[in-house]
Structures are given as structure tokens and as C-alpha cells.
Steps between C-alpha positions, in 0.01 A plus 500: 500500500665440835361459849530871578280587203238246605497628857477861379207409273318329788559798728367739234192282450436498874534880514252536214253273682532706818446823306198354318343382825557840658338675203201264513460556876506877447242479221270285713540732797407800285195318363396398850536859619288630211236234572484589868472869422215429259320280751524766772376772261196288416437428868525866596266600217250239618521619860464860386192403303352333809572803719352744250178304445195659658300286747175559306657373180637188667164423665311519170 
């Protein structure tokens, strides 16, 4: 194994690390997006429930 092989192996390892980090970032971004969408759906459902409640029912 010569120096060129060692350098090539290190470069390949660095490329794999970059690709892994990119994949992880994309997975986390997708999870964050799904979480935000869920949170907004729940919020809108709650606000809709408040707007549709009758005043007599909320006073009782």
C-alpha cells in the first residue's frame, strides 16, 4: 500500500462522512417539517373548535 492508496482511502472516507451528514440533515429536516405541520393542524383544529363553540355552552 503506497501513499496514493492511503490518500485515496482518506478522501473516500471523507466523502462518505459528508454524504452521511447530508442524509442525516435531510432526514431531520423532513421530520421537523412533519412535526411543524402536525402542530399547526392541531392549533387550527383548536382554534376552529373555539370559534364554533356557542356562547351559551361556554358560559355554562
